[in-house]
N, C-alpha and C positions, 0 to 999 in steps of 0.2 A: 485795353486794345480795342482800336475801331478801324476796321478798313472799310470807306466810302468808294464805293467806284460806278460806272456811270460813262454812256456816250460823252462827249463833250459838248458842252453848256446845258449840264443835266443840274446844275446847281452843286457839284460836288465841292469846290473848293472854298464857295460863300459857305456853304453846311458846315466842311470841316472845320474854318474857322471859327464858325459860332462855338460850333460843339466844343471845340478844346478849349476856347473860354470859359465853358463851365465848368471847371475843372479848379483846384485851388493850384496844383502844378498839371498844365496842361500842354501839350506838345501839337500844332499843327505841321504835318510833315508832307510836302508835295513831289510826288514821284516824278513830277515834271521837272523838278529842279535838276533832278540827275541826266535826264537825258537834255537840258540846256546846257548841263555842264563840260557836254563834251563839243569842243568851238572849230574840231578840225575833222574831218572823217565820219560825220555822223551819217547813218544812215535812217532814214526816215520810216517814219509805218506808211505805208498804203494799203487799199485794198488787196492787193497782189504783192507781198511784202517779199523783198529778199532776204537771203540766207545770214546775210550780215544785218538786217533791219531786226530779224528776229532775232539773233544772238542780241544785239542792241538793246532788244526791251528786257530781255530776258535777265541781262546783265543789269539794268537798274532796277526792275524787280528786287533782284538779289540785293543791290545796293540798298533799298529803299529799307526791306525786308531786316537787314541788320543794324541799319539805326533805327526802327523803330524799336526794334529788341531793345538796344541800346540804352535808349531813351526811357523804354520800360523797367527795364534793370534798375536805374537810377531813380525810381520810384515813379517818374510822370503818367497821368495816361496819356496815352498817343492817339491822334488821331489821323493814320494814313490815307491820304486820298490819290487814285492814278487811272486811268482808265486800265482794267482788266476787263478784258472779254473773251467768250468763248475758254474753249478747253484751258486758258492760261489761268483763270480763275483757280480753278483746285490747285494747281502747281503753285500760285503764288499764296494759295493760303496755308498749304504746307512750310514755303519757306519762312515764316511768322512763326517762330517758337513759343512766343508770349501769349499765355491766355488767363482768364476768356478773351476770348476773339472773337468780334462781333461783325461780322460782314452786311454791310447793307448798298444794295445796287439802287441808285437812284434811275427809275427809268420814265421820266414826266413824256407826252406825246411827241409824237415829231414836230406839229406846229407849234410846241411850247418849246422845243429845242430850235427851232428856226426863228422862232422868234425872240430868243435870247440870243441867239449866235449875232445875230442882226443888230444888235442892241451894246455889242460887245466891240470894245477897240481894236483888238486884233482878229479876224474871223477863223473859226478854229474849220471854218471846211471848206477846203481849198483842195485837198487829195482825195477827200470824202465825201458821199452824198449824204445828208441828214438820214435818210432812209436806210442807207444800206450799214450804217453804224448801230442806227435803233436795231434793225434786226437781228445784228452780229449779236446785240444783248437780248432782244426777245427770244429769236428759235434757237440761237447754238450756245447760249452760254447756260451753263448749269444750276439748276435753281439751288443757292445756295445762299444760308441767311435770310436778312428779312429784303425782301422788294418793296420798294415804294413808289407809288405815280404820283410824284411833286408837283403837276400841272398845275395844281390851285391852290397850292402852298405858300406862302410866305417864306421866307428862309428858317427864320424862329420857330414858325410851325412844323418844319420837316426835322427841325434839333429836338423839340419837345417831344415830335411823334418817337421817334430814334432812341430818346433818352426812357421813354416810358416802355418801350418794347425791352430794350434789354435791361431795367430794372423788373419786368416780368418775368425772364427768361434768364436771370440770376447773372 
């Protein structure tokens, strides 16, 4: 079981998909699927989230963790990815029952995130500033698992590093 997190445009989706493909039975599970499933009444996360937005993001985390555990119990290697920052990260890790769990935080530079976001079809930074979300990880997220600055890596290089670190840690 892998949990990949980091700011938007850090490379989570690309890396998670490639990582899951490295296993004979791999699942790439996007936490954002659960956010997009709310088609009416969705409260988006913002730098100053409403109580409803916090409740909905925590519901998303519970649903994602339950789905990840179900796939894991069925014999799949699961790569779950979502934006999980600050004090939410330890709580999310606790929601996932399956072990071993490898937590990976992708934290490229602000310039790299900005560049990647500009190349995307749908820009992620409409409610947030890149610096603001980056600092939410760099300054306010507990140091759990492996933290990678993947600014100068191709996605396959990041996957190779994740697998090597997971192997060395058992």
